[in-house]
matplotlib code that plots the C-alpha trace (Angstrom):
import matplotlib.pyplot as plt

x = [32.2, 33.8, 31.6, 33.5, 32.0, 28.5, 26.1, 25.1, 25.8, 22.0, 18.8, 15.8, 12.4, 10.0, 10.4, 7.8, 8.6, 9.9, 12.3, 13.5, 14.1, 16.1, 18.1, 18.8, 20.0, 22.1, 23.9, 24.6, 26.2, 28.5, 26.7, 26.7, 26.0, 22.2, 19.4, 15.9, 13.5, 10.0, 7.2, 5.3, 6.4, 7.4, 8.3, 6.0, 4.4, 0.8, 0.9, 1.8, -0.6, -3.6, -5.1, -8.8, -11.0, -10.9, -7.5, -5.8, -3.7, -5.6, -2.8, -2.0, 0.7, 3.1, 3.3, 3.0, 6.5, 10.1, 11.0, 14.5, 12.9, 9.9, 7.8, 6.8, 4.5, 1.6, -1.6, -3.8, -3.6, -4.5, -2.7, -4.2, -2.6, -0.9, 1.1, 2.4, 3.5, 5.3, 6.9, 8.1, 9.7, 11.4, 12.9, 14.2, 15.8, 17.3, 18.8, 19.9, 18.0, 16.6, 19.9, 19.4, 15.8, 14.6, 10.9, 8.7, 10.8, 8.7, 10.6, 9.5, 11.9, 15.0, 17.3, 20.1, 23.4, 25.0, 28.4, 28.9, 26.9, 24.8, 21.3, 20.2, 17.1, 15.1, 12.9, 10.0, 12.0, 14.2, 17.1, 18.8, 21.2, 23.3, 23.6, 25.1, 21.9, 18.2, 15.6, 11.9, 9.9, 6.9, 4.4, 1.6, -1.1, 0.3, -1.5, -5.1, -7.9, -10.4, -13.5, -14.6, -18.4, -20.3, -20.9, -18.3, -17.0, -20.5, -20.8, -21.4, -20.7, -17.5, -15.5, -12.9, -10.6, -9.6, -5.9, -6.3, -8.3, -9.1, -8.4, -11.3, -13.8, -17.2, -20.0, -22.6, -25.8, -24.3, -25.9, -22.8, -22.1, -19.3, -18.3, -16.5, -16.6, -13.0, -10.9, -10.6, -14.3, -14.9, -12.8, -14.2, -18.0, -18.7, -17.0, -19.0, -22.2, -21.8, -22.0, -23.8, -27.5, -27.7, -25.1, -25.5, -23.0, -22.5, -21.4, -20.3, -18.7, -19.4, -16.4, -15.9, -15.6, -14.7, -14.8, -11.9, -10.5, -9.1, -8.3, -6.1, -2.6, -2.4, 0.6, 2.0, 2.0, 3.8, 6.3, 6.9, 7.4, 10.0, 11.9, 11.7, 11.7, 11.2, 7.6, 6.8, 8.6, 6.3, 3.2, 4.5, 5.1, 1.5, -0.1, 2.1, 1.2, -2.5, -2.2, 0.0, -2.7, -5.3, -3.2, -1.6, -4.7, -7.5, -6.0, -2.9, -3.9, -7.7, -7.9, -6.4, -8.0, -11.5, -12.9, -10.6, -11.9, -15.5, -15.0, -13.9, -17.0, -19.2, -17.5, -18.0, -21.7, -22.4, -20.8, -23.0, -26.1, -25.4, -24.9, -27.4, -31.1, -32.6, -32.5, -32.4, -29.5, -27.7, -28.2, -26.8, -23.8, -22.9, -20.2, -20.9, -17.2, -15.0, -13.3, -9.8, -10.4, -10.3, -8.3, -10.8, -11.0, -11.7, -14.4, -16.8, -18.6, -19.0, -22.0, -23.8, -24.1, -26.6, -29.1, -29.0, -31.9, -29.6, -27.6, -28.7, -27.0, -27.2, -26.2, -27.6, -24.7, -24.0, -25.2, -24.2, -23.3, -25.4, -24.6, -26.7, -26.5, -26.0, -28.4, -28.4, -29.1, -32.5, -33.6, -33.0, -31.5, -29.5, -29.1, -25.5, -23.6, -20.3, -19.0, -16.2, -14.2, -13.0, -12.2, -8.9, -5.8, -4.7, -2.1, -1.7, -2.1, -0.1, 1.8, 3.8, 6.1, 5.1, 7.3, 9.0, 12.0, 14.2, 16.7, 19.2, 18.5, 15.8, 13.5, 10.6, 9.6, 5.9, 5.4, 7.1, 4.9, 1.7, 2.2, 3.6, 3.4, 3.9, 7.0, 10.0, 12.5, 11.9, 9.6, 12.5, 14.7, 14.0, 16.0, 17.6, 17.3, 20.8, 21.4, 17.7, 15.7, 11.9, 10.3, 6.7, 6.7, 4.7, 4.9, 6.6, 3.9, 4.4, 2.1, -0.4, 1.9, 3.8, 6.8, 7.2, 7.7, 10.1, 12.3, 12.4, 13.7, 16.2, 17.6, 17.8, 19.7, 22.1, 22.9, 23.2, 25.5, 27.5, 28.3, 29.0, 31.6, 33.1, 33.6, 34.7, 31.9, 29.7, 26.8, 24.2, 21.5, 19.1, 19.3, 16.4, 16.5, 16.3, 13.5, 11.5, 12.0, 10.7, 7.7, 6.7, 7.0, 5.0, 2.3, 2.0, 1.8, -1.0, -3.2, -4.1, -5.0, -8.5, -7.7, -7.8, -9.4, -12.1, -14.8, -13.5, -15.8, -17.4, -14.8, -13.2, -10.1, -6.8, -5.0, -5.8, -4.0, -5.5, -4.6, -6.8, -3.7, -3.3, 0.3, 0.6, 1.1, 4.1, 2.6, 4.6, 4.6, 6.4, 9.1, 9.7, 9.9, 12.4, 14.5, 14.5, 15.5, 18.4, 19.5, 18.6, 21.3, 23.9, 24.4, 20.8, 22.6, 25.2, 27.8, 30.3]
y = [16.6, 13.5, 11.2, 12.2, 15.7, 14.6, 14.1, 10.6, 7.9, 7.6, 9.1, 6.8, 8.5, 6.3, 3.7, 1.2, -2.2, -0.7, 1.7, -1.1, -3.4, -0.7, -0.1, -3.8, -4.1, -0.9, -2.1, -5.4, -3.3, -1.7, 1.7, 2.4, 6.1, 6.0, 8.3, 6.8, 9.8, 9.1, 11.8, 9.7, 9.2, 5.5, 2.9, 0.5, 2.7, 1.5, -0.8, 2.1, 4.7, 2.3, 0.8, 0.8, -2.0, -5.1, -4.2, -7.3, -8.3, -9.2, -11.5, -14.6, -13.7, -16.5, -14.5, -11.0, -10.9, -10.9, -14.4, -14.0, -13.2, -15.6, -15.1, -18.5, -16.9, -15.4, -16.1, -16.5, -17.2, -13.5, -11.8, -8.8, -5.4, -5.2, -8.4, -6.7, -3.7, -6.0, -7.8, -4.4, -3.7, -7.1, -6.5, -3.1, -4.5, -7.7, -5.8, -2.9, -0.2, 1.9, 3.8, 5.3, 6.3, 9.8, 10.3, 13.3, 14.5, 15.7, 15.8, 18.7, 18.6, 17.0, 18.4, 16.9, 18.8, 18.0, 19.6, 17.7, 14.7, 14.5, 15.1, 17.8, 16.8, 19.7, 19.1, 21.0, 21.9, 24.2, 21.7, 20.3, 17.4, 16.0, 12.4, 10.5, 8.4, 9.1, 6.4, 7.2, 4.5, 6.6, 3.8, 3.5, 4.3, 7.1, 10.2, 10.0, 11.3, 13.5, 14.2, 17.8, 17.6, 20.9, 21.7, 19.3, 22.2, 22.7, 19.1, 19.3, 15.7, 13.7, 13.1, 10.3, 9.3, 5.7, 6.7, 8.8, 6.4, 7.2, 3.9, 3.0, 5.3, 4.0, 3.7, 2.5, 4.5, 6.4, 7.0, 6.3, 6.8, 5.3, 6.9, 4.4, 0.7, -0.2, -2.8, -0.7, -0.2, -3.9, -4.7, -1.8, -1.8, -5.1, -3.8, -0.6, -2.4, -4.5, -1.4, 1.5, 2.2, 2.9, 2.6, 4.0, 2.8, 5.3, 3.4, 5.0, 1.9, -1.7, -4.0, -7.6, -9.6, -13.3, -15.7, -15.4, -18.8, -17.7, -19.6, -19.5, -21.1, -23.6, -23.3, -26.8, -25.6, -22.4, -24.5, -26.7, -23.5, -22.3, -25.5, -26.6, -23.4, -25.5, -26.2, -22.5, -22.1, -24.8, -23.0, -19.7, -21.4, -22.8, -19.5, -17.5, -19.9, -19.5, -15.7, -15.8, -17.8, -15.2, -12.3, -13.6, -15.4, -13.4, -9.9, -9.7, -12.3, -11.6, -11.8, -15.3, -16.6, -15.1, -18.4, -17.9, -14.3, -15.5, -18.2, -15.5, -13.5, -16.6, -17.2, -13.6, -13.6, -16.9, -15.5, -12.4, -14.5, -16.8, -13.9, -11.2, -12.0, -9.0, -9.2, -5.4, -5.0, -7.8, -6.0, -2.8, -4.6, -6.2, -4.5, -3.7, -3.8, -6.8, -8.7, -7.3, -3.7, -2.7, -4.7, -7.3, -8.2, -11.1, -11.1, -13.5, -10.7, -7.7, -8.7, -10.2, -6.8, -5.7, -8.1, -6.3, -4.0, -1.2, -1.1, 0.5, 0.9, 4.3, 4.4, 7.8, 10.2, 12.7, 16.2, 18.1, 17.7, 19.6, 20.0, 17.0, 14.7, 14.0, 15.0, 12.7, 13.5, 11.7, 14.0, 11.5, 13.0, 10.6, 11.8, 11.3, 11.7, 10.1, 10.3, 7.8, 8.6, 5.3, 7.3, 5.8, 7.5, 9.9, 8.1, 10.0, 13.6, 13.7, 10.4, 10.1, 11.4, 12.3, 15.4, 17.6, 16.0, 17.9, 15.9, 16.7, 19.6, 20.8, 17.8, 18.0, 14.4, 15.0, 17.4, 15.2, 12.2, 14.2, 16.2, 13.2, 9.6, 7.8, 5.7, 4.2, 1.7, -1.7, 0.2, 1.7, 4.3, 7.3, 9.1, 12.4, 11.3, 10.1, 8.0, 7.9, 4.8, 5.2, 2.2, 3.2, 4.0, 3.3, -0.3, -1.4, -3.3, -7.0, -9.8, -9.3, -9.2, -5.9, -8.0, -9.4, -5.8, -5.0, -8.1, -7.6, -4.0, -5.2, -7.5, -4.6, -2.5, -5.4, -5.8, -2.0, -1.4, -4.4, -2.9, 0.5, -1.2, -3.2, -0.1, 2.1, 4.5, 6.6, 7.6, 5.7, 6.9, 4.8, 5.7, 7.2, 4.4, 1.6, 3.4, 3.8, 0.1, -0.9, 1.5, 0.3, -3.4, -2.8, -0.9, -3.5, -6.3, -4.6, -4.7, -8.3, -7.3, -6.8, -3.0, -2.7, -6.0, -6.0, -3.5, -1.3, 1.7, 2.7, 1.0, 4.2, 2.2, 3.6, 1.4, 4.1, 7.4, 10.7, 9.9, 6.7, 4.4, 1.5, 2.1, 0.8, -2.9, -4.6, -6.8, -9.9, -12.9, -12.8, -15.2, -13.3, -10.0, -11.4, -12.9, -9.6, -7.6, -9.9, -9.9, -6.6, -5.5, -3.4, -1.2, 0.1, 2.4, 5.1, 4.9, 7.7]
z = [-2.4, -0.9, 1.2, 4.3, 4.0, 3.6, 6.6, 5.5, 3.0, 2.4, 3.6, 3.7, 4.1, 5.9, 8.7, 7.6, 6.1, 2.9, 4.6, 6.9, 4.0, 2.2, 5.5, 5.8, 2.2, 2.2, 5.4, 3.6, 0.9, 3.4, 3.9, 7.7, 7.9, 7.3, 8.4, 8.4, 8.7, 9.8, 10.2, 12.7, 16.3, 15.9, 13.3, 11.5, 8.8, 8.1, 11.1, 13.4, 12.0, 11.7, 14.9, 14.3, 15.7, 13.4, 11.8, 10.4, 7.4, 4.3, 3.1, 5.1, 7.7, 6.5, 3.2, 4.6, 6.2, 5.0, 3.6, 5.3, 8.7, 9.2, 12.4, 13.8, 16.4, 14.3, 16.4, 13.3, 9.6, 9.1, 12.0, 13.8, 13.1, 16.6, 15.7, 12.5, 14.6, 17.0, 14.1, 12.7, 16.1, 16.2, 12.7, 13.7, 16.8, 15.2, 12.2, 14.4, 12.6, 15.4, 15.9, 12.4, 12.9, 13.7, 14.4, 14.0, 11.1, 8.1, 4.8, 2.6, -0.3, -1.7, -4.4, -6.4, -6.5, -9.8, -9.0, -5.7, -6.8, -3.7, -2.4, 0.0, 2.0, 3.6, 6.6, 8.2, 11.2, 9.0, 8.9, 5.8, 5.5, 2.7, 1.4, -1.5, -1.9, -1.4, -0.9, -0.7, 1.3, 2.0, 1.3, -1.2, 1.3, 3.4, 2.4, 3.7, 1.6, 3.4, 1.4, 1.1, 1.2, 1.5, 5.1, 6.6, 8.8, 10.3, 11.6, 15.4, 16.2, 16.2, 13.0, 13.0, 10.1, 10.2, 10.1, 13.2, 15.3, 18.9, 20.8, 23.2, 21.4, 22.5, 19.9, 22.4, 22.0, 19.0, 15.6, 13.5, 9.9, 7.9, 4.5, 2.3, 1.7, 0.8, 2.6, 5.8, 6.0, 5.5, 8.6, 10.7, 9.9, 11.7, 14.9, 14.9, 14.1, 17.3, 19.5, 17.7, 18.3, 14.5, 11.7, 8.2, 5.6, 2.8, -0.3, -3.5, -5.0, -3.8, -3.3, -4.3, -1.1, -0.9, 2.1, 4.6, 5.5, 8.8, 12.0, 15.0, 14.5, 17.5, 19.8, 18.8, 15.1, 16.1, 18.0, 14.9, 12.8, 15.3, 15.5, 11.9, 9.8, 6.6, 7.6, 7.7, 4.3, 2.9, 4.3, 2.7, -0.6, -0.7, 0.2, -2.2, -5.0, -4.4, -4.3, -7.5, -9.3, -8.3, -9.3, -12.5, -13.9, -12.5, -12.9, -15.1, -17.7, -17.7, -21.5, -21.6, -18.4, -18.3, -16.7, -13.7, -13.2, -13.7, -11.1, -8.6, -9.4, -8.8, -5.5, -4.4, -5.5, -3.7, -0.6, -0.8, -1.4, 1.6, 3.9, 3.0, 3.2, 1.4, -2.4, -2.9, -0.4, -2.3, -5.6, -4.2, -2.7, -6.0, -8.0, -11.7, -12.6, -13.2, -10.3, -9.8, -11.1, -7.4, -4.8, -3.6, 0.0, 2.4, 5.1, 6.8, 8.8, 6.6, 4.5, 7.5, 9.3, 6.7, 8.1, 11.5, 12.2, 13.4, 10.1, 6.8, 3.5, 1.8, -1.9, -2.8, -3.1, -0.3, -1.2, 2.0, 5.7, 8.3, 12.0, 13.0, 10.0, 6.3, 3.4, 0.4, -3.2, -3.0, -0.2, 2.6, 5.8, 8.0, 11.6, 12.8, 16.1, 15.0, 11.4, 10.4, 7.3, 5.7, 2.6, 1.7, 0.4, -2.3, -4.4, -7.6, -6.5, -3.3, -2.9, -6.1, -4.7, -1.1, -1.1, -3.7, -5.4, -7.9, -9.9, -12.6, -14.9, -12.6, -13.2, -10.8, -10.3, -9.3, -12.1, -14.6, -13.6, -13.6, -16.7, -18.7, -17.8, -14.5, -15.0, -13.2, -14.5, -12.9, -10.6, -8.7, -10.5, -12.7, -15.5, -14.4, -10.8, -10.0, -6.9, -6.2, -5.3, -5.1, -3.4, -4.0, -7.7, -10.8, -12.0, -8.7, -6.9, -7.5, -6.5, -3.7, -0.7, -0.3, 0.9, -2.7, -3.9, -1.1, -1.5, -5.3, -4.7, -2.2, -4.9, -7.3, -4.8, -4.1, -7.9, -8.4, -5.4, -6.2, -9.6, -8.1, -5.9, -8.8, -10.9, -8.0, -8.9, -6.6, -8.8, -10.9, -13.2, -15.3, -19.0, -20.9, -23.4, -20.7, -18.9, -22.2, -23.0, -19.6, -19.8, -23.3, -22.2, -19.0, -20.8, -23.5, -21.0, -19.2, -22.3, -21.3, -17.8, -16.3, -16.2, -20.0, -21.3, -18.7, -17.7, -14.9, -15.6, -12.3, -10.2, -9.0, -8.4, -6.9, -9.4, -12.1, -12.2, -13.3, -17.0, -16.8, -16.8, -14.4, -13.6, -10.0, -10.6, -12.2, -15.0, -14.4, -12.1, -8.7, -9.9, -13.1, -11.1, -8.6, -11.4, -13.4, -10.3, -9.9, -13.5, -15.2, -17.8, -15.9, -19.0, -18.4, -16.0, -16.5, -13.7, -12.7]

ax = plt.figure().add_subplot(projection="3d")
ax.plot(x, y, z, "-o")
ax.set_aspect("equal")
plt.show()
């Protein structure tokens, strides 16, 4: 089937920063008939869905943005979530992406047609559409995990998941409970503790928390950033270098750089000691796994809430939920009016991929990953999945800022589509041999990481899939990743 008979050149699923990055790059490559399908009612992905109190980036804003589209107007070093949403809107407008976006569209399935060499994308409204290329940009953290404790359906109070926050909800006079102590909970708990009559934090796994060096960016500095973009580039470089040192030395090269990891542990423990008075509470807030097994977080306010008389830490596991509260395994019953679920996301069961994808020879991507090994060549393409780009894939997450990953993938797309044009081809597919080489190299490189060389038992980290493999992060430095995405061997692909 010729391109002129297809509905679109490409369908991109997801209108967050990944989907917008793909849209920008595909337009640079000359594709103008795009459809960006988004299940939510607006763009921005994570930064549209999440708007709980205390929401902010946990990577400095100068780094958490596209390098080619700096924003000189961040109000703080770690910008509040609303500013990220505004930045997403600015990018969509500046790069003229809104006209391709369709909201409230839930993709259920995509299937490759080998005869016509195109994808058919099926949506929940009963429609289908055809496209030469399919891009999934559904995010790493897009499928919320809701725990299924016995008796949850009997709870008579209010239940709020952090991804479905009710703006303006008032905790004054409430007996609140928060289940979960991940990065979201660390931001949210201090906000609830300010208002609630009583707050119980249910912790299954403690998290490493380091001090947050955050401050407002004064207007004169913002003005300099706007007038002399090089100054913001320099700030970005400094921040990226610090993150890179933390990531490469502390996490990826744990075996060779144990002192760096130990230093991070000492910093986190000193932070905890300075902020929490009670020794038993400090002990319960101290992780038993190595720094980096779970994504660590930054906060100056989280630990301090445990000194407040209205806040208690509960580390006994939850046995059941009753209409008026939660019963723990040690027999304690905590009375609750409002239950907040900060229980994170399900990556490996429902998010890789986020909908059914059937490639060549009937390969079901989700089934293939879950029954075999999670894998993707250079973290973006998959054998027997022609003309398919998966932006949230195994081995794709590079560095600590998601924008490093996105921009690396944009480079890969540019090189790939440049070669398609040069050859006059319309289809690409990574070879099995190239995919296996990348998988073996990545798995071997991870042997030095904290995930395998350190002690991650008990971390319950989303970095690990159900096979016990840490296949989320790309085990190379940001610079090496960007270089490889720009120079991978073109004969790793079959073109037709």
